[in-house]
C-alpha positions, 0 to 999 in steps of 0.5 A: 503095166502099172497105174499110180492112183493118187487120192485125197488121203484120210478122206472117205470120199477120197478112198471111195473115189480111188476104189470106184476108179480102180474098178472103172480102170480095170473094166474099161482100160486094162484088167491086168494093170497093177495098182499103186495107191498114193495118198495126197494131203493139203499142205502149205507149199508144194502139193505134188512131189517131183517123183509122184507120177512114176506109173505107166499111167497116173491118175488123181482123184478127189484132189487138185489138178496137176499140169504134169504131162505124166498125169493121164487121168483126173477127176475132182469136184472141188470148187478150188480144184486149180492151184492157179489160172494157168492150171485151169487153162491147161485143163481147158486145153486138154483133149485127152478125154480123160480129165474131168471136173464136176463142181456140181457133184457133192462127192467125187465118188459119185462124179466118177461113177457118173462119168464112167456110166455116161461116157464109158458104159461102165456100171458096177451095181455092187458099188451103189452103196459105196457111192451112195454113202460117199455122196452123203458123207462128203456132201454133208447130207446126213438126216440129222446130227446124231447120224453124223456124230454117233456113228452107228452105220458102217460107212460112218465107222469107216469114215472115223477109221480113215480120218483117224489112221496114223499109218501112211499105208492104211488107206492104200491097203483099205481101198481094195477092200472098199472096191470088193466088199460091202461096207458092213463086211469091211467095217467088221474086219477085225483090225478095222473093228479094233481101230474103230473101238479105239478111235471112237473113245478118242472121238468121245473125248474130242466131243468133250474137248470141243464142248469146253473150247467152243464159243457161239457168237453171232451165229458162228461157233469158233474153237482153237484146239491147236494145243491138242493132238486132234487135227482130225475130228468130226466136223459135225461135232460143233452143230451136234453141241450148238444146233443154233450155229450157222457156221463153224471156224476151227483152228488145229495143228499137226506136225505138217500144218496149222489148219483152219476148218470152216463149215456150215450147218446143214441142219440150220435153215438160216440162209447161208450166203457166204461161199466158204471156198472163195473166202478160204481161197483168199488165204491160199486155201479152198474147198466147197461153198459150204465147207472149206479149209486153209493150210498154213505152215505148222510154225505159223500159228499166230497167223493161223489164229489171226486169219481164223478171227478174220473169217469169224468176223466176216461170217458173223457180218454176213448174218447180220440183217 
């Protein structure tokens, strides 16, 4: 018996969601099932490869819905969980009792833990720390920018390693550790510690790069780092550098995509009336009301920059009295 668990790759909440779902599945469905992990990334075009659901059972956690009849389990919490209205209708018609949508939850990890406990009587107290930190990190509920950017806690250190890894099999190999060890033990593993030390130096450089590239105008900090190899960067750096910013818009590029990241400053008390997921959905992206993104082809940088400028102007207008 083999279950394929697909998860949001290069994402702390995605990895933790897979870890909690693994424990849940082994405890409530099949303790002996072999688990095969597959990271999923948002990209322009088709999100799901034709052969992706090749397990005896197949699950997606912290990622968009698929109407495939091979999909057995699904958990997501993003406002933009459905690629189309037909997908949303397919979900609403599902009667399996194994597909769940929780847009009111800050993290998919906490959503899975909640569903596991309330519907399947699954409880794993040793995962409470993991669930707690996934909720803080994915929900941007840090007490201050220093906690988010200076990375003194094992959870924030693991977030940097997960987001910065270049290896396709790194996060799949990490998930069993997250499912079975305290976060401090995982962060202290020699290969994890080595990766963190190397990536933290790059993180410090990214702070300097963003400081040089960013401009704050009308409550929105904007920067374009598409000429740098830094698609993955700490999304709280703009607010660390510009506490007065209400929103941020960033352009970056990798071999897989041109990306627009749109966020809001959780520490700035200015009312935030713009729904960032709704804005990004107009351009084929999505996410949450307070943080969202758009992926375009890597060759379409001019279009990416144009869309980013449109979003900057829309957010600036939303802040005008």
